C-alpha positions as CSV (number, residue, x, y, z in Angstrom):
1,M,63.0,128.9,153.4
2,G,60.7,126.8,151.2
3,Q,61.2,123.1,150.6
4,K,63.0,122.3,147.4
5,A,61.5,119.5,145.2
6,N,63.4,117.5,142.6
7,P,62.1,118.6,139.2
8,I,62.3,115.1,137.8
9,G,60.0,113.9,140.5
10,N,57.5,116.6,139.5
11,R,57.5,115.5,135.9
12,L,57.3,111.7,136.4
13,G,54.3,110.2,134.8
14,I,53.4,113.5,133.1
15,I,56.1,114.4,130.6
16,R,58.8,112.0,131.6
17,G,59.0,108.3,132.5
18,W,61.2,106.4,134.9
19,D,64.8,105.6,134.1
20,S,64.3,102.0,135.3
21,N,61.2,100.0,134.5
22,W,61.0,96.7,136.5
23,Y,59.4,95.1,139.5
24,A,61.1,93.2,142.3
25,D,59.8,91.6,145.6
26,K,62.9,90.5,147.5
27,D,66.0,91.4,145.6
28,Y,65.1,95.1,145.0
29,G,68.4,96.4,146.5
30,L,70.5,94.1,144.3
31,K,68.7,95.3,141.1
32,V,69.1,99.0,142.0
33,V,72.8,98.5,142.6
34,E,73.1,96.5,139.3
35,D,71.3,99.4,137.4
36,E,73.8,101.8,138.9
37,K,76.7,99.6,137.9
38,I,75.4,99.4,134.3
39,R,75.0,103.2,134.1
40,T,78.4,103.9,135.6
41,Y,80.1,101.4,133.3
42,L,78.4,102.8,130.1
43,R,79.3,106.4,131.0
44,A,82.9,105.6,131.7
45,R,83.5,103.1,128.9
46,R,85.9,104.0,126.1
47,P,85.5,102.5,122.6
48,K,87.8,99.5,122.3
49,T,87.7,98.9,118.5
50,A,89.1,102.3,117.6
51,T,92.8,102.8,117.6
52,A,93.6,103.8,121.2
53,D,96.1,106.6,121.7
54,P,97.9,106.2,125.1
55,R,97.8,109.9,125.6
56,D,94.0,109.8,125.6
57,R,93.9,107.4,128.6
58,N,93.5,110.2,131.2
59,K,91.1,112.4,129.2
60,P,87.4,112.3,130.0
61,V,85.2,110.2,127.9
62,Q,82.8,112.2,125.7
63,N,80.4,109.8,124.0
64,G,77.4,112.1,124.1
65,I,75.3,109.8,126.4
66,S,72.3,111.8,127.7
67,R,70.2,109.2,129.3
68,I,70.3,105.4,130.0
69,A,66.9,103.7,130.5
70,I,66.9,100.1,131.9
71,E,64.0,97.7,131.6
72,R,63.9,94.2,133.1
73,T,61.9,91.1,132.3
74,M,62.3,87.6,133.8
75,R,65.4,86.7,131.6
76,R,66.4,89.8,129.7
77,V,67.7,93.3,130.6
78,T,67.0,95.9,127.9
79,V,69.3,98.9,128.0
80,T,68.2,102.0,126.0
81,I,71.0,104.5,125.4
82,H,70.0,108.1,124.3
83,T,73.0,109.6,122.7
84,S,74.0,112.4,120.3
85,R,76.8,110.3,118.8
86,P,75.4,106.9,118.0
87,G,78.3,106.1,115.7
88,I,80.8,106.0,118.5
89,I,78.6,103.6,120.5
90,I,77.7,101.3,117.6
91,G,81.2,101.2,116.1
92,K,82.2,99.9,112.7
93,G,79.7,97.2,111.6
94,G,78.2,97.0,115.1
95,K,81.3,95.6,116.7
96,E,81.3,98.0,119.6
97,V,77.7,97.2,120.4
98,D,78.5,93.5,120.4
99,L,81.4,94.1,122.8
100,I,79.2,96.2,125.1
101,K,76.6,93.3,125.1
102,E,79.2,90.8,126.1
103,E,80.7,93.0,128.8
104,L,77.3,93.8,130.3
105,K,76.4,90.1,130.2
106,I,79.5,89.3,132.2
107,L,78.7,92.2,134.6
108,T,75.0,91.2,135.2
109,G,74.9,87.5,134.3
110,K,71.7,88.0,132.3
111,D,70.8,88.3,128.6
112,I,71.3,91.9,127.4
113,Q,69.5,93.8,124.6
114,I,70.8,97.2,123.7
115,N,68.7,99.9,121.9
116,I,70.4,103.1,120.8
117,F,68.4,106.3,120.1
118,E,70.0,109.4,118.5
119,I,69.3,112.8,119.9
120,R,68.6,114.9,116.9
121,K,69.3,118.3,118.6
122,P,72.1,117.8,121.1
123,E,72.4,121.5,121.8
124,L,69.0,121.3,123.6
125,D,70.0,118.5,125.9
126,A,71.3,119.7,129.3
127,N,73.5,116.6,130.0
128,I,75.3,116.9,126.6
129,V,75.7,120.6,126.8
130,G,77.1,120.2,130.4
131,E,79.5,117.6,129.2
132,Q,80.7,119.9,126.4
133,I,81.2,122.8,128.8
134,A,83.2,120.5,131.2
135,K,85.5,119.4,128.4
136,Q,86.1,123.0,127.3
137,I,86.8,124.1,130.9
138,E,89.5,121.4,131.1
139,A,90.9,122.6,127.8
140,V,91.0,126.2,129.2
141,S,93.2,125.1,132.1
142,I,95.8,124.0,129.4
143,T,95.5,126.9,127.0
144,A,95.2,130.6,127.5
145,V,91.5,131.0,126.6
146,P,89.3,133.2,128.8
147,L,87.3,131.2,131.3
148,K,83.9,132.7,130.3
149,E,84.3,131.4,126.7
150,P,83.2,127.8,127.5
151,F,80.0,129.1,129.1
152,K,79.0,131.4,126.3
153,A,79.7,129.0,123.4
154,P,76.9,126.5,123.9
155,C,74.3,129.3,124.5
156,V,74.4,130.5,120.9
157,P,73.3,127.3,119.2
158,A,70.9,126.4,122.0
159,G,69.2,129.8,121.7
160,K,68.8,129.5,117.9
161,A,67.5,125.9,118.2
162,S,65.0,126.8,120.9
163,K,63.7,129.7,118.9
164,S,63.2,127.5,115.8
165,A,61.5,124.8,118.0
166,L,59.1,127.4,119.5
167,A,58.4,128.7,116.0
168,G,57.5,125.3,114.8
169,G,60.5,124.9,112.5
């Protein structure tokens, strides 16, 4: 048996950067834990400005977040969110972003800056496609749809998009 290497570790510094950019001498562990709390909070957070339906409370959150990058300076934490649905995260008039800033400021105790980048082709992003498949599988358990259907559905647009990307279009 050969040794398996993490593919992200092979790509670091070449075609992909770190998800957290900062330096720490003594409180390294605290910052790692704080980064994980920020990521967990953002992935599990539901929009609060939208009208909340009580039936949706137990449903999984699908906000299209692919990647969360965190950079730290002396006084500021910059959180960069890569998402396919920036409108859900920004909210009407930016109210949702302001709420996220305040909640993260309470969580970390530091000044927070939030950057949001839109993923133009979400069908090519593995995290977003996996999230969509998981949502469809959960829907399959409720309805009488064949189980293979959720796995086949994302492959069609991804195949078309990758062909056009390879062709230069």
